[in-house]
All heavy atoms as TSV, in Angstrom:
chain	resi	resn	atom	element	x	y	z
A	1	MET	N	N	91.178	92.348	116.351
A	1	MET	CA	C	89.895	92.906	115.982
A	1	MET	C	C	89.330	93.628	117.222
A	1	MET	O	O	89.417	93.084	118.308
A	1	MET	CB	C	88.946	91.900	115.486
A	1	MET	CG	C	89.382	91.156	114.247
A	1	MET	SD	S	88.733	91.795	112.726
A	1	MET	CE	C	87.049	91.409	112.903
A	2	GLY	N	N	88.749	94.836	117.006
A	2	GLY	CA	C	88.123	95.580	118.162
A	2	GLY	C	C	89.109	96.405	118.866
A	2	GLY	O	O	88.628	97.223	119.698
A	3	CYS	N	N	90.377	96.399	118.624
A	3	CYS	CA	C	91.332	97.253	119.300
A	3	CYS	C	C	91.108	98.707	118.877
A	3	CYS	O	O	90.789	99.050	117.734
A	3	CYS	CB	C	92.758	96.895	118.974
A	3	CYS	SG	S	93.377	95.414	119.690
A	4	GLU	N	N	91.171	99.599	119.883
A	4	GLU	CA	C	91.142	101.035	119.598
A	4	GLU	C	C	92.426	101.499	119.148
A	4	GLU	O	O	93.478	101.114	119.672
A	4	GLU	CB	C	90.738	101.785	120.922
A	4	GLU	CG	C	89.371	101.559	121.446
A	4	GLU	CD	C	88.305	102.084	120.476
A	4	GLU	OE1	O	88.407	103.199	120.022
A	4	GLU	OE2	O	87.297	101.321	120.256
A	5	ILE	N	N	92.414	102.354	118.117
A	5	ILE	CA	C	93.652	102.944	117.546
A	5	ILE	C	C	93.691	104.429	117.990
A	5	ILE	O	O	92.700	105.173	117.722
A	5	ILE	CB	C	93.617	102.850	115.990
A	5	ILE	CG1	C	93.500	101.381	115.529
A	5	ILE	CG2	C	94.942	103.478	115.431
A	5	ILE	CD1	C	94.648	100.465	115.822
A	6	THR	N	N	94.756	104.846	118.568
A	6	THR	CA	C	94.952	106.207	118.987
A	6	THR	C	C	96.295	106.710	118.510
A	6	THR	O	O	97.272	105.953	118.301
A	6	THR	CB	C	94.869	106.348	120.513
A	6	THR	OG1	O	95.856	105.553	121.138
A	6	THR	CG2	C	93.507	105.966	121.078
A	7	ASP	N	N	96.328	108.041	118.360
A	7	ASP	CA	C	97.553	108.702	117.958
A	7	ASP	C	C	98.519	108.748	119.098
A	7	ASP	O	O	98.114	109.245	120.163
A	7	ASP	CB	C	97.276	110.102	117.414
A	7	ASP	CG	C	98.491	110.797	116.831
A	7	ASP	OD1	O	99.304	111.265	117.692
A	7	ASP	OD2	O	98.584	110.927	115.617
A	8	HIS	N	N	99.712	108.285	118.970
A	8	HIS	CA	C	100.700	108.168	120.010
A	8	HIS	C	C	101.028	109.536	120.623
A	8	HIS	O	O	101.178	109.685	121.783
A	8	HIS	CB	C	101.989	107.506	119.548
A	8	HIS	CG	C	103.051	107.306	120.546
A	8	HIS	ND1	N	102.885	106.554	121.635
A	8	HIS	CD2	C	104.260	107.879	120.648
A	8	HIS	CE1	C	104.055	106.601	122.370
A	8	HIS	NE2	N	104.857	107.419	121.790
A	9	SER	N	N	101.180	110.566	119.794
A	9	SER	CA	C	101.671	111.857	120.289
A	9	SER	C	C	100.532	112.697	120.860
A	9	SER	O	O	100.684	113.495	121.759
A	9	SER	CB	C	102.379	112.643	119.179
A	9	SER	OG	O	101.503	112.855	118.061
A	10	THR	N	N	99.269	112.573	120.318
A	10	THR	CA	C	98.191	113.410	120.793
A	10	THR	C	C	97.177	112.751	121.640
A	10	THR	O	O	96.338	113.359	122.353
A	10	THR	CB	C	97.434	114.055	119.584
A	10	THR	OG1	O	96.796	112.992	118.876
A	10	THR	CG2	C	98.405	114.854	118.731
A	11	GLY	N	N	97.084	111.366	121.563
A	11	GLY	CA	C	96.082	110.642	122.275
A	11	GLY	C	C	94.752	110.666	121.554
A	11	GLY	O	O	93.781	110.063	122.035
A	12	ARG	N	N	94.654	111.282	120.411
A	12	ARG	CA	C	93.388	111.349	119.677
A	12	ARG	C	C	93.007	109.982	119.170
A	12	ARG	O	O	93.813	109.271	118.587
A	12	ARG	CB	C	93.529	112.354	118.481
A	12	ARG	CG	C	92.309	112.499	117.629
A	12	ARG	CD	C	92.547	113.449	116.496
A	12	ARG	NE	N	93.557	112.998	115.534
A	12	ARG	CZ	C	93.304	112.226	114.470
A	12	ARG	NH1	N	92.029	111.905	114.208
A	12	ARG	NH2	N	94.277	111.857	113.707
A	13	ARG	N	N	91.718	109.646	119.301
A	13	ARG	CA	C	91.166	108.414	118.845
A	13	ARG	C	C	91.088	108.440	117.313
A	13	ARG	O	O	90.512	109.389	116.817
A	13	ARG	CB	C	89.815	108.108	119.387
A	13	ARG	CG	C	89.224	106.778	119.017
A	13	ARG	CD	C	87.878	106.576	119.590
A	13	ARG	NE	N	87.326	105.268	119.271
A	13	ARG	CZ	C	86.750	104.916	118.095
A	13	ARG	NH1	N	86.545	105.859	117.212
A	13	ARG	NH2	N	86.304	103.707	117.898
A	14	ILE	N	N	91.633	107.457	116.612
A	14	ILE	CA	C	91.527	107.367	115.204
A	14	ILE	C	C	90.396	106.427	114.709
A	14	ILE	O	O	89.688	106.722	113.792
A	14	ILE	CB	C	92.891	106.882	114.612
A	14	ILE	CG1	C	93.955	107.954	114.936
A	14	ILE	CG2	C	92.786	106.578	113.127
A	14	ILE	CD1	C	95.364	107.571	114.634
A	15	GLY	N	N	90.211	105.337	115.489
A	15	GLY	CA	C	89.122	104.410	115.125
A	15	GLY	C	C	89.300	103.075	115.801
A	15	GLY	O	O	90.077	102.967	116.774
A	16	ALA	N	N	88.655	102.064	115.265
A	16	ALA	CA	C	88.763	100.713	115.877
A	16	ALA	C	C	89.040	99.722	114.739
A	16	ALA	O	O	88.575	99.867	113.549
A	16	ALA	CB	C	87.425	100.388	116.521
A	17	VAL	N	N	89.852	98.747	115.066
A	17	VAL	CA	C	90.209	97.719	114.064
A	17	VAL	C	C	88.991	96.813	113.812
A	17	VAL	O	O	88.383	96.279	114.708
A	17	VAL	CB	C	91.376	96.814	114.602
A	17	VAL	CG1	C	91.696	95.758	113.572
A	17	VAL	CG2	C	92.585	97.702	114.828
A	18	THR	N	N	88.690	96.695	112.515
A	18	THR	CA	C	87.524	95.870	112.109
A	18	THR	C	C	87.978	94.614	111.275
A	18	THR	O	O	87.197	93.739	111.014
A	18	THR	CB	C	86.521	96.700	111.242
A	18	THR	OG1	O	87.224	97.183	110.066
A	18	THR	CG2	C	85.923	97.822	111.990
A	19	GLY	N	N	89.286	94.615	110.927
A	19	GLY	CA	C	89.773	93.501	110.136
A	19	GLY	C	C	91.224	93.762	109.704
A	19	GLY	O	O	91.836	94.750	110.159
A	20	TRP	N	N	91.770	92.977	108.798
A	20	TRP	CA	C	93.116	93.143	108.269
A	20	TRP	C	C	93.176	92.579	106.919
A	20	TRP	O	O	92.363	91.702	106.551
A	20	TRP	CB	C	94.143	92.646	109.222
A	20	TRP	CG	C	94.175	91.136	109.358
A	20	TRP	CD1	C	94.891	90.281	108.534
A	20	TRP	CD2	C	93.482	90.357	110.252
A	20	TRP	NE1	N	94.619	88.957	108.873
A	20	TRP	CE2	C	93.775	88.995	109.997
A	20	TRP	CE3	C	92.669	90.639	111.356
A	20	TRP	CZ2	C	93.280	87.970	110.749
A	20	TRP	CZ3	C	92.190	89.593	112.085
A	20	TRP	CH2	C	92.435	88.258	111.785
A	21	GLN	N	N	94.236	93.004	106.152
A	21	GLN	CA	C	94.479	92.519	104.856
A	21	GLN	C	C	95.943	92.144	104.770
A	21	GLN	O	O	96.784	92.818	105.361
A	21	GLN	CB	C	94.189	93.566	103.761
A	21	GLN	CG	C	92.732	94.105	103.774
A	21	GLN	CD	C	92.538	95.258	102.785
A	21	GLN	OE1	O	93.385	95.514	101.973
A	21	GLN	NE2	N	91.398	95.882	102.986
A	22	GLU	N	N	96.254	91.130	103.995
A	22	GLU	CA	C	97.636	90.664	103.758
A	22	GLU	C	C	97.900	90.524	102.287
A	22	GLU	O	O	97.147	89.834	101.631
A	22	GLU	CB	C	97.945	89.392	104.563
A	22	GLU	CG	C	97.878	89.546	106.008
A	22	GLU	CD	C	98.377	88.303	106.734
A	22	GLU	OE1	O	99.535	87.895	106.559
A	22	GLU	OE2	O	97.580	87.748	107.519
A	23	TYR	N	N	98.964	91.169	101.835
A	23	TYR	CA	C	99.313	91.144	100.395
A	23	TYR	C	C	100.765	90.841	100.204
A	23	TYR	O	O	101.307	91.170	99.150
A	23	TYR	CB	C	98.953	92.435	99.729
A	23	TYR	CG	C	97.471	92.710	99.730
A	23	TYR	CD1	C	96.964	93.701	100.576
A	23	TYR	CD2	C	96.607	92.006	98.881
A	23	TYR	CE1	C	95.566	93.948	100.538
A	23	TYR	CE2	C	95.270	92.228	98.886
A	23	TYR	CZ	C	94.732	93.209	99.682
A	23	TYR	OH	O	93.402	93.477	99.735
A	24	GLY	N	N	101.475	90.259	101.147
A	24	GLY	CA	C	102.889	89.939	101.023
A	24	GLY	C	C	103.826	90.870	101.762
A	24	GLY	O	O	104.904	90.505	102.082
A	25	GLY	N	N	103.379	92.110	102.050
A	25	GLY	CA	C	104.138	93.029	102.854
A	25	GLY	C	C	103.598	92.997	104.268
A	25	GLY	O	O	102.988	91.994	104.643
A	26	PRO	N	N	103.793	94.138	105.001
A	26	PRO	CA	C	103.216	94.058	106.376
A	26	PRO	C	C	101.694	94.040	106.218
A	26	PRO	O	O	101.142	94.685	105.287
A	26	PRO	CB	C	103.705	95.377	106.985
A	26	PRO	CG	C	104.396	96.145	105.890
A	26	PRO	CD	C	104.588	95.250	104.721
A	27	PRO	N	N	100.999	93.393	107.161
A	27	PRO	CA	C	99.537	93.360	107.066
A	27	PRO	C	C	98.989	94.824	107.227
A	27	PRO	O	O	99.686	95.705	107.819
A	27	PRO	CB	C	99.158	92.564	108.313
A	27	PRO	CG	C	100.352	91.759	108.693
A	27	PRO	CD	C	101.560	92.603	108.243
A	28	LEU	N	N	97.827	95.013	106.675
A	28	LEU	CA	C	97.162	96.308	106.806
A	28	LEU	C	C	96.004	96.128	107.791
A	28	LEU	O	O	95.145	95.292	107.613
A	28	LEU	CB	C	96.653	96.774	105.461
A	28	LEU	CG	C	97.691	97.059	104.369
A	28	LEU	CD1	C	97.061	97.339	103.065
A	28	LEU	CD2	C	98.615	98.216	104.813
A	29	LEU	N	N	95.954	97.016	108.798
A	29	LEU	CA	C	94.836	97.017	109.697
A	29	LEU	C	C	93.698	97.796	109.069
A	29	LEU	O	O	93.948	98.934	108.513
A	29	LEU	CB	C	95.221	97.747	110.993
A	29	LEU	CG	C	96.283	97.109	111.855
A	29	LEU	CD1	C	96.641	97.974	113.054
A	29	LEU	CD2	C	95.908	95.708	112.315
A	30	GLU	N	N	92.485	97.266	108.995
A	30	GLU	CA	C	91.326	97.964	108.574
A	30	GLU	C	C	90.726	98.664	109.767
A	30	GLU	O	O	90.325	98.011	110.719
A	30	GLU	CB	C	90.313	97.011	107.952
A	30	GLU	CG	C	90.826	96.241	106.726
A	30	GLU	CD	C	89.871	95.165	106.270
A	30	GLU	OE1	O	88.869	94.869	107.022
A	30	GLU	OE2	O	90.191	94.570	105.253
A	31	VAL	N	N	90.731	99.959	109.734
A	31	VAL	CA	C	90.282	100.800	110.879
A	31	VAL	C	C	89.111	101.591	110.441
A	31	VAL	O	O	89.124	102.295	109.470
A	31	VAL	CB	C	91.420	101.739	111.364
A	31	VAL	CG1	C	90.974	102.528	112.570
A	31	VAL	CG2	C	92.635	100.862	111.824
A	32	GLU	N	N	87.978	101.507	111.240
A	32	GLU	CA	C	86.828	102.295	110.976
A	32	GLU	C	C	86.868	103.511	111.851
A	32	GLU	O	O	86.963	103.435	113.026
A	32	GLU	CB	C	85.527	101.460	111.219
A	32	GLU	CG	C	84.280	102.263	110.831
A	32	GLU	CD	C	83.045	101.413	111.082
A	32	GLU	OE1	O	83.061	100.217	110.585
A	32	GLU	OE2	O	82.126	101.952	111.582
A	33	ASN	N	N	86.840	104.691	111.197
A	33	ASN	CA	C	86.828	105.936	111.994
A	33	ASN	C	C	85.463	106.329	112.472
A	33	ASN	O	O	84.472	105.547	112.214
A	33	ASN	CB	C	87.490	107.152	111.180
A	33	ASN	CG	C	86.639	107.557	110.030
A	33	ASN	OD1	O	85.488	107.239	109.910
A	33	ASN	ND2	N	87.268	108.349	109.152
A	34	GLU	N	N	85.355	107.382	113.193
A	34	GLU	CA	C	84.071	107.755	113.767
A	34	GLU	C	C	83.006	108.116	112.759
A	34	GLU	O	O	81.783	108.093	113.120
A	34	GLU	CB	C	84.274	108.938	114.725
A	34	GLU	CG	C	85.093	108.571	115.939
A	34	GLU	CD	C	85.589	109.715	116.804
A	34	GLU	OE1	O	85.396	110.881	116.373
A	34	GLU	OE2	O	86.119	109.462	117.859
A	35	ARG	N	N	83.382	108.354	111.537
A	35	ARG	CA	C	82.404	108.648	110.450
A	35	ARG	C	C	82.048	107.391	109.661
A	35	ARG	O	O	81.330	107.437	108.708
A	35	ARG	CB	C	82.937	109.722	109.517
A	35	ARG	CG	C	83.133	111.037	110.234
A	35	ARG	CD	C	83.547	112.119	109.263
A	35	ARG	NE	N	84.546	111.740	108.318
A	35	ARG	CZ	C	85.501	112.498	107.885
A	35	ARG	NH1	N	85.655	113.698	108.274
A	35	ARG	NH2	N	86.356	112.024	106.993
A	36	GLY	N	N	82.527	106.233	110.154
A	36	GLY	CA	C	82.238	104.962	109.453
A	36	GLY	C	C	83.097	104.721	108.276
A	36	GLY	O	O	82.729	103.779	107.496
A	37	GLN	N	N	84.092	105.509	108.036
A	37	GLN	CA	C	84.990	105.309	106.836
A	37	GLN	C	C	86.163	104.409	107.268
A	37	GLN	O	O	86.656	104.433	108.395
A	37	GLN	CB	C	85.402	106.600	106.317
A	37	GLN	CG	C	84.243	107.475	105.827
A	37	GLN	CD	C	84.661	108.931	105.492
A	37	GLN	OE1	O	85.418	109.507	106.271
A	37	GLN	NE2	N	84.202	109.412	104.386
A	38	GLU	N	N	86.650	103.694	106.213
A	38	GLU	CA	C	87.776	102.826	106.477
A	38	GLU	C	C	89.114	103.504	106.251
A	38	GLU	O	O	89.265	104.220	105.243
A	38	GLU	CB	C	87.678	101.572	105.552
A	38	GLU	CG	C	88.811	100.582	105.795
A	38	GLU	CD	C	88.641	99.418	104.861
A	38	GLU	OE1	O	89.046	99.499	103.688
A	38	GLU	OE2	O	88.102	98.377	105.313
A	39	ILE	N	N	90.070	103.282	107.135
A	39	ILE	CA	C	91.427	103.791	107.022
A	39	ILE	C	C	92.269	102.504	107.018
A	39	ILE	O	O	92.094	101.642	107.994
A	39	ILE	CB	C	91.814	104.718	108.164
A	39	ILE	CG1	C	90.864	105.907	108.153
A	39	ILE	CG2	C	93.300	105.135	108.056
A	39	ILE	CD1	C	91.003	106.795	109.416
A	40	LEU	N	N	93.222	102.362	106.127
A	40	LEU	CA	C	94.206	101.235	106.146
A	40	LEU	C	C	95.503	101.731	106.768
A	40	LEU	O	O	96.135	102.663	106.297
A	40	LEU	CB	C	94.427	100.774	104.725
A	40	LEU	CG	C	93.182	100.206	104.024
A	40	LEU	CD1	C	93.508	99.831	102.594
A	40	LEU	CD2	C	92.580	98.993	104.770
A	41	ILE	N	N	95.960	101.022	107.837
A	41	ILE	CA	C	97.153	101.392	108.574
A	41	ILE	C	C	98.066	100.134	108.521
A	41	ILE	O	O	97.714	99.082	108.962
A	41	ILE	CB	C	96.831	101.795	109.981
A	41	ILE	CG1	C	95.943	103.017	109.989
A	41	ILE	CG2	C	98.144	101.991	110.746
A	41	ILE	CD1	C	95.506	103.501	111.387
A	42	PRO	N	N	99.302	100.353	108.023
A	42	PRO	CA	C	100.277	99.233	107.975
A	42	PRO	C	C	100.578	98.776	109.446
A	42	PRO	O	O	100.825	99.629	110.331
A	42	PRO	CB	C	101.528	99.817	107.310
A	42	PRO	CG	C	101.012	100.955	106.552
A	42	PRO	CD	C	99.848	101.522	107.314
A	43	PHE	N	N	100.571	97.475	109.698
A	43	PHE	CA	C	100.868	96.910	111.025
A	43	PHE	C	C	102.389	96.709	111.013
A	43	PHE	O	O	102.879	95.588	110.860
A	43	PHE	CB	C	100.091	95.652	111.230
A	43	PHE	CG	C	100.177	95.130	112.633
A	43	PHE	CD1	C	99.725	95.881	113.694
A	43	PHE	CD2	C	100.714	93.887	112.927
A	43	PHE	CE1	C	99.766	95.425	115.048
A	43	PHE	CE2	C	100.789	93.407	114.177
A	43	PHE	CZ	C	100.325	94.128	115.191
A	44	ALA	N	N	103.157	97.773	111.198
A	44	ALA	CA	C	104.562	97.786	111.182
A	44	ALA	C	C	105.103	98.402	112.459
A	44	ALA	O	O	104.462	99.291	113.057
A	44	ALA	CB	C	105.071	98.533	109.995
A	45	LYS	N	N	106.241	97.938	112.962
A	45	LYS	CA	C	106.782	98.464	114.198
A	45	LYS	C	C	107.018	99.935	114.199
A	45	LYS	O	O	106.907	100.623	115.202
A	45	LYS	CB	C	108.170	97.793	114.508
A	45	LYS	CG	C	108.035	96.338	114.974
A	45	LYS	CD	C	109.427	95.815	115.310
A	45	LYS	CE	C	109.334	94.329	115.715
A	45	LYS	NZ	N	110.673	93.785	116.060
A	46	SER	N	N	107.354	100.534	112.985
A	46	SER	CA	C	107.659	101.927	112.894
A	46	SER	C	C	106.376	102.756	113.023
A	46	SER	O	O	106.401	103.944	113.289
A	46	SER	CB	C	108.358	102.241	111.631
A	46	SER	OG	O	107.547	101.886	110.522
A	47	ILE	N	N	105.224	102.139	112.806
A	47	ILE	CA	C	103.915	102.855	112.833
A	47	ILE	C	C	103.131	102.509	114.138
A	47	ILE	O	O	102.649	103.367	114.821
A	47	ILE	CB	C	103.114	102.559	111.575
A	47	ILE	CG1	C	103.819	103.153	110.384
A	47	ILE	CG2	C	101.732	103.154	111.721
A	47	ILE	CD1	C	103.248	102.862	109.044
A	48	CYS	N	N	103.025	101.234	114.395
A	48	CYS	CA	C	102.279	100.722	115.625
A	48	CYS	C	C	103.337	100.673	116.705
A	48	CYS	O	O	103.953	99.664	116.901
A	48	CYS	CB	C	101.671	99.400	115.299
A	48	CYS	SG	S	100.454	99.464	113.991
A	49	VAL	N	N	103.471	101.825	117.426
A	49	VAL	CA	C	104.607	101.956	118.333
A	49	VAL	C	C	104.321	101.397	119.718
A	49	VAL	O	O	105.257	101.103	120.506
A	49	VAL	CB	C	105.056	103.424	118.462
A	49	VAL	CG1	C	105.620	103.854	117.136
A	49	VAL	CG2	C	103.913	104.329	118.891
A	50	LYS	N	N	103.049	101.200	120.097
A	50	LYS	CA	C	102.725	100.629	121.408
A	50	LYS	C	C	101.473	99.811	121.230
A	50	LYS	O	O	100.414	100.259	120.900
A	50	LYS	CB	C	102.485	101.752	122.464
A	50	LYS	CG	C	102.285	101.208	123.816
A	50	LYS	CD	C	102.157	102.295	124.839
A	50	LYS	CE	C	101.957	101.735	126.224
A	50	LYS	NZ	N	101.692	102.786	127.216
A	51	ILE	N	N	101.631	98.496	121.552
A	51	ILE	CA	C	100.502	97.578	121.392
A	51	ILE	C	C	100.203	96.992	122.772
A	51	ILE	O	O	101.083	96.410	123.394
A	51	ILE	CB	C	100.812	96.482	120.399
A	51	ILE	CG1	C	101.162	97.058	119.022
A	51	ILE	CG2	C	99.703	95.451	120.288
A	51	ILE	CD1	C	101.756	96.124	118.037
A	52	ASP	N	N	98.980	97.178	123.247
A	52	ASP	CA	C	98.564	96.668	124.571
A	52	ASP	C	C	97.368	95.718	124.318
A	52	ASP	O	O	96.179	96.168	124.367
A	52	ASP	CB	C	98.250	97.797	125.484
A	52	ASP	CG	C	97.940	97.325	126.896
A	52	ASP	OD1	O	97.735	96.107	127.133
A	52	ASP	OD2	O	97.911	98.181	127.825
A	53	PRO	N	N	97.612	94.433	124.085
A	53	PRO	CA	C	96.469	93.548	123.800
A	53	PRO	C	C	95.504	93.405	124.958
A	53	PRO	O	O	94.320	93.297	124.763
A	53	PRO	CB	C	97.152	92.154	123.540
A	53	PRO	CG	C	98.610	92.432	123.401
A	53	PRO	CD	C	98.904	93.773	123.999
A	54	ALA	N	N	96.038	93.480	126.206
A	54	ALA	CA	C	95.071	93.369	127.375
A	54	ALA	C	C	94.110	94.497	127.417
A	54	ALA	O	O	92.900	94.335	127.761
A	54	ALA	CB	C	95.896	93.279	128.657
A	55	ALA	N	N	94.545	95.716	127.048
A	55	ALA	CA	C	93.677	96.904	127.021
A	55	ALA	C	C	92.980	97.081	125.712
A	55	ALA	O	O	92.189	97.980	125.555
A	55	ALA	CB	C	94.463	98.135	127.386
A	56	ARG	N	N	93.345	96.187	124.715
A	56	ARG	CA	C	92.751	96.303	123.358
A	56	ARG	C	C	93.013	97.667	122.794
A	56	ARG	O	O	92.091	98.354	122.341
A	56	ARG	CB	C	91.313	95.949	123.372
A	56	ARG	CG	C	91.037	94.505	123.889
A	56	ARG	CD	C	89.629	94.026	123.814
A	56	ARG	NE	N	89.042	94.089	122.545
A	56	ARG	CZ	C	89.124	93.049	121.597
A	56	ARG	NH1	N	89.710	91.957	121.920
A	56	ARG	NH2	N	88.535	93.190	120.459
A	57	ARG	N	N	94.247	98.099	122.817
A	57	ARG	CA	C	94.660	99.426	122.380
A	57	ARG	C	C	95.956	99.329	121.586
A	57	ARG	O	O	96.885	98.703	122.030
A	57	ARG	CB	C	94.779	100.346	123.620
A	57	ARG	CG	C	95.144	101.742	123.292
A	57	ARG	CD	C	95.159	102.566	124.590
A	57	ARG	NE	N	95.809	103.822	124.292
A	57	ARG	CZ	C	95.302	104.974	124.616
A	57	ARG	NH1	N	94.162	105.005	125.335
A	57	ARG	NH2	N	95.922	106.068	124.365
A	58	ILE	N	N	96.005	100.118	120.528
A	58	ILE	CA	C	97.194	100.264	119.725
A	58	ILE	C	C	97.454	101.705	119.511
A	58	ILE	O	O	96.597	102.429	119.071
A	58	ILE	CB	C	97.075	99.568	118.347
A	58	ILE	CG1	C	96.840	98.064	118.525
A	58	ILE	CG2	C	98.370	99.777	117.479
A	58	ILE	CD1	C	96.479	97.352	117.213
A	59	GLU	N	N	98.703	102.196	119.871
A	59	GLU	CA	C	99.070	103.541	119.671
A	59	GLU	C	C	99.901	103.598	118.404
A	59	GLU	O	O	100.777	102.781	118.242
A	59	GLU	CB	C	99.837	104.119	120.864
A	59	GLU	CG	C	99.001	104.262	122.100
A	59	GLU	CD	C	99.720	104.855	123.250
A	59	GLU	OE1	O	100.774	105.572	123.083
A	59	GLU	OE2	O	99.298	104.662	124.404
A	60	VAL	N	N	99.636	104.565	117.517
A	60	VAL	CA	C	100.257	104.649	116.295
A	60	VAL	C	C	100.957	105.987	116.099
A	60	VAL	O	O	100.526	107.009	116.668
A	60	VAL	CB	C	99.338	104.375	115.072
A	60	VAL	CG1	C	98.737	103.029	115.105
A	60	VAL	CG2	C	98.209	105.403	115.035
A	61	ASP	N	N	102.047	105.993	115.360
A	61	ASP	CA	C	102.769	107.156	114.969
A	61	ASP	C	C	102.665	107.241	113.437
A	61	ASP	O	O	103.441	106.629	112.736
A	61	ASP	CB	C	104.221	107.104	115.406
A	61	ASP	CG	C	104.932	108.415	115.093
A	61	ASP	OD1	O	104.361	109.433	114.761
A	61	ASP	OD2	O	106.218	108.341	115.211
A	62	LEU	N	N	101.597	107.808	112.937
A	62	LEU	CA	C	101.252	107.764	111.522
A	62	LEU	C	C	102.135	108.713	110.681
A	62	LEU	O	O	102.379	109.827	111.106
A	62	LEU	CB	C	99.812	108.180	111.276
A	62	LEU	CG	C	98.774	107.247	111.900
A	62	LEU	CD1	C	97.352	107.814	111.636
A	62	LEU	CD2	C	98.853	105.865	111.381
A	63	PRO	N	N	102.577	108.211	109.556
A	63	PRO	CA	C	103.341	109.118	108.612
A	63	PRO	C	C	102.412	110.237	108.174
A	63	PRO	O	O	101.173	110.056	108.057
A	63	PRO	CB	C	103.670	108.199	107.458
A	63	PRO	CG	C	103.557	106.825	107.906
A	63	PRO	CD	C	102.547	106.847	109.046
A	64	GLU	N	N	102.931	111.430	107.993
A	64	GLU	CA	C	102.141	112.591	107.599
A	64	GLU	C	C	101.378	112.268	106.286
A	64	GLU	O	O	101.924	111.692	105.420
A	64	GLU	CB	C	103.060	113.806	107.355
A	64	GLU	CG	C	102.240	115.017	107.113
A	64	GLU	CD	C	103.179	116.266	107.021
A	64	GLU	OE1	O	104.220	116.256	107.721
A	64	GLU	OE2	O	102.726	117.227	106.359
A	65	GLY	N	N	100.060	112.590	106.284
A	65	GLY	CA	C	99.241	112.397	105.087
A	65	GLY	C	C	98.596	110.974	104.970
A	65	GLY	O	O	97.809	110.826	104.100
A	66	LEU	N	N	98.901	110.054	105.872
A	66	LEU	CA	C	98.378	108.719	105.723
A	66	LEU	C	C	96.838	108.687	105.861
A	66	LEU	O	O	96.090	108.100	105.093
A	66	LEU	CB	C	98.976	107.705	106.713
A	66	LEU	CG	C	98.403	106.305	106.629
A	66	LEU	CD1	C	98.864	105.587	105.300
A	66	LEU	CD2	C	98.825	105.493	107.791
A	67	VAL	N	N	96.328	109.426	106.861
A	67	VAL	CA	C	94.890	109.497	107.091
A	67	VAL	C	C	94.191	110.192	105.907
A	67	VAL	O	O	93.208	109.780	105.428
A	67	VAL	CB	C	94.525	110.217	108.446
A	67	VAL	CG1	C	93.054	110.472	108.533
A	67	VAL	CG2	C	95.007	109.322	109.602
A	68	ASP	N	N	94.842	111.258	105.405
A	68	ASP	CA	C	94.310	112.019	104.232
A	68	ASP	C	C	94.296	111.102	102.995
A	68	ASP	O	O	93.392	111.204	102.231
A	68	ASP	CB	C	95.062	113.289	103.971
A	68	ASP	CG	C	94.934	114.299	105.145
A	68	ASP	OD1	O	93.887	114.208	105.851
A	68	ASP	OD2	O	95.822	115.130	105.271
A	69	LEU	N	N	95.263	110.262	102.838
A	69	LEU	CA	C	95.359	109.376	101.694
A	69	LEU	C	C	94.178	108.392	101.696
A	69	LEU	O	O	93.607	108.117	100.687
A	69	LEU	CB	C	96.711	108.616	101.727
A	69	LEU	CG	C	96.889	107.581	100.625
A	69	LEU	CD1	C	97.054	108.274	99.303
A	69	LEU	CD2	C	98.204	106.787	100.938
A	70	ASN	N	N	93.866	107.886	102.907
A	70	ASN	CA	C	92.775	106.939	103.037
A	70	ASN	C	C	91.381	107.618	103.114
A	70	ASN	O	O	90.411	106.997	102.813
A	70	ASN	CB	C	92.960	106.158	104.347
A	70	ASN	CG	C	94.041	105.061	104.154
A	70	ASN	OD1	O	93.752	104.020	103.744
A	70	ASN	ND2	N	95.231	105.413	104.557
A	71	ASP	N	N	91.365	108.857	103.548
A	71	ASP	CA	C	90.106	109.605	103.795
A	71	ASP	C	C	90.258	111.028	103.271
A	71	ASP	O	O	90.553	111.939	104.049
A	71	ASP	CB	C	89.807	109.545	105.295
A	71	ASP	CG	C	88.470	110.308	105.665
A	71	ASP	OD1	O	87.751	110.700	104.724
A	71	ASP	OD2	O	88.283	110.515	106.804
A	72	PRO	N	N	90.105	111.232	101.971
A	72	PRO	CA	C	90.294	112.573	101.399
A	72	PRO	C	C	89.450	113.681	102.019
A	72	PRO	O	O	89.832	114.831	101.969
A	72	PRO	CB	C	89.931	112.367	99.888
A	72	PRO	CG	C	90.006	110.916	99.706
A	72	PRO	CD	C	89.694	110.263	100.972
A	73	GLY	N	N	88.315	113.331	102.617
A	73	GLY	CA	C	87.458	114.347	103.243
A	73	GLY	C	C	87.907	114.802	104.612
A	73	GLY	O	O	87.417	115.730	105.145
A	74	GLN	N	N	88.959	114.129	105.125
A	74	GLN	CA	C	89.425	114.403	106.481
A	74	GLN	C	C	89.846	115.898	106.649
A	74	GLN	O	O	89.581	116.470	107.630
A	74	GLN	CB	C	90.623	113.436	106.878
A	74	GLN	CG	C	91.288	113.726	108.165
A	74	GLN	CD	C	90.425	113.223	109.327
A	74	GLN	OE1	O	89.483	112.458	109.130
A	74	GLN	NE2	N	90.685	113.724	110.523
A	75	GLY	N	N	90.545	116.455	105.693
A	75	GLY	CA	C	91.016	117.816	105.812
A	75	GLY	C	C	90.054	118.874	105.221
A	75	GLY	O	O	90.317	120.082	105.326
A	76	ALA	N	N	88.950	118.461	104.696
A	76	ALA	CA	C	88.022	119.358	104.084
A	76	ALA	C	C	87.258	120.163	105.158
A	76	ALA	O	O	86.934	119.637	106.223
A	76	ALA	CB	C	87.014	118.665	103.264
A	77	PRO	N	N	86.997	121.456	104.894
A	77	PRO	CA	C	86.207	122.261	105.897
A	77	PRO	C	C	84.833	121.838	106.012
A	77	PRO	O	O	84.228	121.200	105.241
A	77	PRO	CB	C	86.252	123.661	105.322
A	77	PRO	CG	C	86.803	123.562	103.970
A	77	PRO	CD	C	87.401	122.205	103.734
């Protein structure tokens, strides 16, 4: 909780972890973006490519469209 989530390739801040959910598959990180909206990110090795607990930072390589799936307004003008 509280870890900053950033895009691995661009360094862009995505949000901060506020919680997690477990449903039998990989846990889902609940991430609050800068607009206060929740994004669910799978806590999987293929997505969370660099985890630094001491710095409270997780770098992610998100599949294309994941943020838009969670936040339909993200791409709107």
